[in-house]
N, C-alpha and C positions, 0 to 999 in steps of 0.2 A: 500825832501825825501832822506835820507842818505841811501847809498847802502852799506851794510856790506860786500860786496865781494871786496871792494876796500882796505880791510885791508891786512896786510902783511900775505902773504901765502894763501890769499883767491883768488877768481876768478878774474883774470885780474890783480892781484898784483904781486909784486916781488915774484918769487917762485911759483907762482900760474899757472895753465894751461890755456891756451886759446888765449891770445892776443899777436899778433906779436911784437917782440921787447923786450919781457920779457922772463924770464926763464921759463922753462917748455916745452911744446909742442910748437915749433915755426917753421915757414917755411911751405911750401907746401900749398896744396888747403885747408885744414883745420886749417889753422893758426889762424883764428878767432874763437871765441866761438860760436858755433851754437846754436841758440835759444836765445842768451843773448840779453836782451832789454836794451838799454841805457835809462837813465832818462832824456836825453837832447832832446828837440825837439819832444817828443813823446805826450805831452799834459798831461802827468800823474801828473806832478807837476805844479801848476799854477805859472806863472812867470818865468819858466825855458824853455830855448829854444825859437827858432823862432816861432814854431807852438804852443807855450803854450796858456793856457786859459787866464783868467783875470790876470792883474797885481797882484792884491791883493784880496784874497777871504776874505769877511767879516766874523767875527766871529759871531756865532748864540748865542743870548743871550735869555734865556726864559723870558717871560714876567711875568709869575707867578712863584714863587719860593715855592715848596711844601715841608713841613717837615713831616716825617712820625714818628710814635711812636708805639712800640710793646707794646701792653697791657698785653698779657699774652701768654706763650708757655707751653703747657700742654701735658703730655704723654697720648695716648689712646691706647687701646688694643682690639684685636678682636681674637676670637678662630677660629683656622684653623685645618685642618687635621695634619698639622706638629706641631701644639701647639699654643701658644699664640704669636701673632704678634704685636710688639710695634711699634707705629708711633708717631709723634710729630704733634700737632695741634697749629697753631699760630693765633692770633687775632691782626690785624694791622690797625691803623687808620692814615689818611693822611689829611692835610689841609693846606691852605694858611693863616689862621686867619683873613680872609677878605671875608667871604661869600661863602666858598667851603669847603666841607668835604667829606671824603669817608672812607668805612670800608670794609675790605677784611679778608676772612678766608681761610687758607690753611692746608692741612694735607700732610705729606710726612714722609719718613724714616730718613732724615737727617736734622738737625736744620738749617744749611745754605740754604738748598734748600727750606725749608718750608717758611723761612723769605723772600727770593727772590721771591717766588711765590705768598705769600701774598701781597707784595707790588705791584706787576703787577696787581692783582686782585682789590686791593685798588684803584689804579689809574683809572681802568676801571669802577669804581662804584661812581665817584665823582658826587655829586649833588650840585646844588645851594641852598643856605640857605638865605631865605628872612628875614631881620631884621626890626624892627619897633621901636615905642616909646611907653612908659608907659603913659606919660601925654602930655604936650605940646611939639610940634615938634622943639626942640631947639638942635642945635648941630648935631652929626651924629647919625644914628640908633644904639641902644646899647642893645635891647632885642628883644625877639620873638614878632612878630606883634599881635598875639592873643593866646588863650588857644589852644594847640594841644595835642593830645594823640597818643603815639607809643606802638605797641603791638608786642610781640614775645614769644610765649609759654605761660606761666603763668604770665610773667612779664608785667606789665603796667606802662608806664611813662607818666606823664602828666607835660607838660612845661607851666608855668604861667608867664606872663610878670611881671617884677619888676622895681621899681624906679631906677633912675640912682645912681650909687655908692653902690647899694646892693651887687653886686658881684653874683657869681653862688653858689646857696644855693643847694647843691646836695651831692650825694655820689661821690667817687673818679672817677669812671668809666664814668658816664655822664659828669662830670666837665671837663674830658680831652676832650671829644668829642666837648662839647659846646665851650671850648676855642679855638679848632682848627677851629671851624666854625665861629669864630669872634663875639660870643655872649658875652657880658660883664656882664649883669645882668639878672638873671632868677631864679625864684622859681621852685622847682620840688616836684612832689608828686608821690610816687612809691608804687606798689602793686604787690605782688607775690613772688616768690623765686628769690630774687636777688643775691643769692649765686652763681647762674649759670651766670658766667661772660659773656659767649657768648649771651645768651638771653637777658641779661641786656644791652649789648653794642647795639645789633641789635634792641631793643626796642628804645633806645635813638635814633639811627640813623633813625629809621622809623619816630620818632616824628619831627626830624630836617628836614627831606625831605618833610613832609607835610606842612611846613611853606611857601613853594613857591606857593602860591595861591593868587589870587587877593582879596583885601579887598572889602567890600561893596560900598567903594568910587569909586573903579575902575569898577564896574559893569556897564553894559550897561542899559540905561533906558528902563524899560518895558513898552510897551504899552498895557494897559488892554481894552479889548473890552466888551461893555455892553451885558447883556443877552437881549433876546427879551423881557422879562417882564419889564425890566428897560428901553429899548429903546422905547417901545410903551406903556408906563405907562399912558400917557395923553389920549391916544386913548381908552385904556381899562377902564378908569375911567368913560367915557361917559356911559349914559344909552341908551342902544340899544333896539328897539322893535323887537321881534321875528317875523319873516315873516313865515306864514304857508304855506306850498306848498302842494297843492292837487295832490295826485298820482293817476293817471288814469290807470286802469288794461287793459291790451291789450286783445282783443277779442280772444277766443279760436279758434283754427283751428281744424276742423274736419279732422280726419284721417281715412282712410279706410284700 
């Protein structure tokens, strides 16, 4: 930790106030700088001083590296008593190209603020994306495991598995999201007003988030129970004679 106070003319330096033996205020009871904290022996800097922390602090390296992409920045307006208020709305997607993707939307008065806020919201909305195979299970998963549908507003996006080597057959907006999710091959079918980029991106994100579901191969075995007609069918097939029961009427009780 480098202290700028040691510079020339700074605190404790030549020409600076505070420490005895230097120019400035020296001598007397207040010769030292009151409240001055040295960076030696205080544990502030690891490895410095006798009471310092660890000898070397390991550098933290993130396991997953996320890349973000700004899809669109559009101005939006609303009418107020003072007039029209113009703000900016940003759509940002984030992903690691290996099974994780997120989408965030933020609105603010400044472009820099809206992009930073959208990136934070995007990181908070990251979902895992399950990938599968189109045919034989050879190599790494490359497409969506099954047909899924995502909806937002009037837009409906259907993701369909595709053979290896097909690529992503879709418009530009879903293609960016699917690439960041790590899907290499996919067919898409879209319906609705796709000119609304926000709904188009949200519908694609909704479809990719629905892929993280267990396939029928991973379902638990269901134990079916027989109905009473099936369980006792042999007994019901037998011919049974009806037993007549004579009912006796109780004698009337005289009442006074």
